[in-house]
Structures are given as C-alpha cells and as structure tokens.
C-alpha positions, 0 to 999 in steps of 0.5 A: 499500500503507498503514502497516499493509498494508508493516508485514504485509509486513516483517513475512512478509519477515523470516519468510521470511528466518528460515526460518518459511514458514507465517507467511511465506506468512499473511503475503504473503496477508495483503497480497493479499487488501488490495492483490493487485496487490503484485507482490513479495508474490504473487512471493514468496509463490509462491517461499514456497510452492515452498520448501514443497513446493507447486511447483504453486501456486508456479507459478501464483503466481509467474505472477501476480505476472511478469504485473503486473511484465515485468521483475522477474528475480527472478521469473523465476528463481523461476519458473524454479526452480518449473517444474524442480520440477514437471518442466519444464525446457524452461519452466524454462530459457526462464524463466531464460533471461528472468531472466538477460537481466534480471539478466545478472551474477546469478551464482544465476540464472545457476547455476539455468540450468546445472540446467534446462540440464543437466535437458535434457542439454544438458550443454557448455550447463550447463558454461559457465552454472556456470562463468559462474556461478562466475566472476561468484562465486568460490567459488559452493558450489552452482555448483562442486559442481554444475559438479563433478557434472556432470564426474564424470558424464564420468569426469573425478574430477581436476576435479570432485574439484577443484570438490568440494573448492572447494564444500566449503571455502565449505559445510563442513558440507554432507552431500552436498558431501562425500558427492560429494566421497568418491564421486569419490575413490571412482571415482578410485580413491583409497581413502583420501580417499575413506572420509574424505570419506565416513564425514565426511558420514555423520557429517553426515548420520548416516541417508544410505543413501548415504553408508553405501553409497559408504562401504561400497563403500571399504571392499569395496575396501580388503579390510574386508568386515565393516564395508561389510556391517555398514553396508550392514545398515545402510543396508538398513533404511532407506527409498530404499535400493535400492543398498545392499540390492543391494549387501548381497547381493552382498558376502554371497555374496562372503563366503560363496565366501571363506569356503567358500573358507577351509574347502576350503583347511582342508581340504586341508591334512595333517591336516585332518582328524578321525580322519586317519590318521598314516601313520608310527604 
C-alpha cells in the first residue's frame, strides 16, 4: 500500500470511528480500487455496510476479507454479526465460533455468540457465552442486558433486574436498558419501581410505543386508568404499536364497565331517581 493509499485508509478509519459511515465507505472503496487485496479495508468496508443497514453486501465483502486473511478474528466476528442480520443464525454461530477460537479472550465476540445462539433457541449455551463475556469484561452493559433478557423470558425476574441494573450502571442513558428494567419490575410486581424505570425510558426515547405501552400497564395496575389510557392513545398513533392498540381497546372496555357499574350503583341508591316519591310526605 502506498503512502497515499495509507492516508486514505486512515482517514476512512477515523470517519468510521466517528460514525460517519458514508464517507468511510467511500474511503475504503477508494483504497480497495488501488489495493484490492487489502484485507483490513475489505473487512471494515463490510462492517460499515452492515452498520448502514446493507447486511447482504456486508456478508459479501467480509467473506472476501476472510479469504484474504483467514485468521483475522475481527472479520469472523463481523461476518457473524452480518449473518445474524440477514437471518442466518446457524451460519452466524459458525462464524462467531471461528472468531472465538481465534480470540478466546474477546468479550465482544462472546456477547455476539450468545445472541446468535439465543436466536437458535440454544438458551443454555447462549447464557454460558454471555456469562463468559461478563467474566472477561465485568460490568459489560450489552452482555449484562442480553443475559438479563434471557432470564426475564424464563421468569427469573429478580436475577434479571440485578443484571439490568448492572447494565444501566455502565450506560445510564440507554433507553432500552431502562425499558427492560421497567418491564422486568412489572413482571416482578413492583409497580412503583416499574413506573420509575419506564418513565425514565420514555424520557430518553419519547416516541417509543413499547415504553408507552408498558408504562400504561404499570399505571393500570396502580389503578391510574386515565393516565394509562392517555399513554395508550399516544402510542396507538405511532408505527409498530399493535400491542398498544390492543391494550387501548381492552382498557376502554374496562373503563366502560366501570362507568356502567358506577351508574348502576348510583341508580340503586335511595332518592337517586329523578322525581322519586318522598314516602313521608
């Protein structure tokens, strides 16, 4: 690689690290036009394509990088991530196991492997891989949250809550973690804790219909039906809010029953009817 090509590569890498994916992709392509066998550029081009939502193109580029440098653990890792994105979890597991073999102490690889194994329904192996990630990198927010997700699905809410709190300690502004904590607290029956976490999640992601839905469910459990309905009405207007729409229908029925019940109760009280006769007159 010439000095000019190296300069282009380094600039593309800096842009990539700064989250500027389009110029980074253009830079990697410029390097590869002059040096098509530069494996790092090929791999990083694939990673940038994956991060920009072009997973199929990413698989192609990273596969070429692995042909050029078969022992590059990072490329196997990136290939596994891209294969998950295109709906190939079994192939993703194979790639990520190849990455883990080449870099056994890499917590990020163990975390990604755990996710791919979970995609396959291999919950025990997924949990083992995520615990390994946490052992390699204590407090690793993503691994803690991913392991908590598995535990919450299994109904182990107390353990899940502890791991979500660990994830939040490392990434306190991550709305997803607050949402998951609140949802686990909801499952555990801690409505006050659920409301606090879900309200914070909603403040971090104001247009998240799932946060609105789950906060509404917590309010409903507290008997705050009007607040719950207002949230569900907001959520129902957003894309991806089928669950909120269903819950809105159910809660409106509940409110209708409450109103009807209250009217029946009032009607049954002495003197409630208009024009009631005073028996003492």
